N, C-alpha and C positions, 0 to 999 in steps of 0.2 A: 568722433563725439557720440557715437551710437550707444555706448554703455555708461556715459557720464550721467549723473543724477542731477536733476533740476527739481527742487521742491520735492524731493523724495521719490520722483519718478524717473525711470529711465528716459533719456531724451527722445528716442524713437517712439516710446509709448505716449509721452506727453504730446509729441508732434502729431501722432495719429489721432489722439482723442481731440486735440485742439482743432485739427483739420476737419474732422468728421462733424464736430459741434459747430464750427464755422459754416460748413456746407448746409447742414440742417437749419441753422438760423437763417441763412440766405433764402432757403426754401420757405420757411415760415414767413418771412418778410414778403416774399414773392406772393404767397398765398393771401396774406392779409391785405396787400395793396390790390390784388385782383378781386378780393371780395369786399373792398372798400370798408374794412374795419376801422372804425374811428377810435380815437383816443378815449372818448367817453365810454364806448362799448368795452373797450379793454379795461378800463378802470372799474366798470360795474362788474365785469366777469371776475376781475382780481378780488374785489370786495366781496363777491359771492362765495368765495372758498371758505368752508367752515374753518374757524380757528384751530380746532383739534387736528384738522388735516394740515394746516400750515405748520403746526408745531411737529407733526409726524414727518413731514417733508424735511424740515430743518434737521431733526434728529437723524433721520436716515441719511442725509447728505453729509453730515459730520462724520457719522460712523463709516460711511462708504468712502469718504475721502481719507480719513485717518487710517483705515485698515485696507484701503485699496482693493476693495472687494471686486471692483471692475476687472482688475488685472487677474485676480484669482478666477473669476468666471471665464475670462478669455483663456487662461491657462487650462481650466478644467474642460471646457467645451471645445476649444479650438487649437490648442498649442500642438496636439499630436496629430492635428489635421492640417489644413492649409490656412493661410493668413486670411483668405477670403471667408472661410468658415468662421474664424474668430471675429471678423468684422460683422458678418451676419448675425452671429450670436449677440453681439453688443447692440445691434439694431433691433433685434427681437426684444431684448430686455428693455430698451428704451421705449419701444411701442407698448409693451405691457405697462410700464410706468405711466405713459400717456393715457391708456385706457383707465387706469385707476384714478387719475386726476379728472378725466372727463366724467367718470362715475361720481366723484365727489362734487363736482360742479352741477351735474344734472340731478343727482340725488336718487338715481334709480338703477337697479341692476339692468333692466332692459333699456339699454341706451338706444334711443331713436334719433337717427341722423337728423331729422327735421327739428327735433327739440334742441340739439346740442348748439347749433348756430356757429357762425364763422368766428365770432369773438371768443366763444368758449373754446373752440378748436385751437385758436391762436394762443390763448393763455395756457391751455393744457400743453401745447407744444413747448412753450417758453419755460414752463415749469419742469417738464421732463428733461429739457436741455440743462436746466439749472442743476438738476440732480446728477446727470451723467457727464457733465463737463468737468474737466479737471480743476482741482484746487478752488472749488467754490465752497467748501465746508468750513473755511475760516471765519466767515462773516455770516450774519443772518440776513442776507439780502432779501429773501423772499418774506420774512417777517417785516421788515422795514417797508417794503413795497406794499404788502398787504395792509399794514397800518396806515400808510398814506392814502391808499385807495379807500379804506374804511372811513377815514377823516373826510376826504374829498366827497364821499357819498352820504356824509352825516349819519353813518351807521345803519343806513336803510337795508343793507343786505346782511348785516351782522348776525351770524349763527355760530353756535359752539359746535354742533355735530352736523353730519350730513343728514338731509331731509328725512331719509328712511328711518332714522332714530326717533323722529318726532319732536325734536327739541329746536 
């Protein structure tokens, strides 16, 4: 079954991506439960994401899933090396994505750990997993989640651009 395609991906690649995403999701849930992140804090953090950033994430996710840039990155940076290097490369790219999401939530280039907060880290982790998990580009899941959070907070956190742009 190693070379069979499932949803356009080789089964082994799909299994690796799914396995990594599941492990990281478990770690995120563990972190959130240890930090006592509430549903209300999660909703507020989701609603705090600027609309422009939500749209950019959705576009990036669609492009990444359709063109399978993840596999191209692994092939470029890890194929001629070891499988461990390929996995480490994908983790580094996921971490960079998470930092960009934290920046959008906090609105500052100088991200201070005290300012970020557990709920923002949790949401940033969920969104970075959304981007890098396989086969999420077919639906606008983040957009619908953001809209629901914005409705639940009655638009209290509604912004179009990150705070550094002043809008």
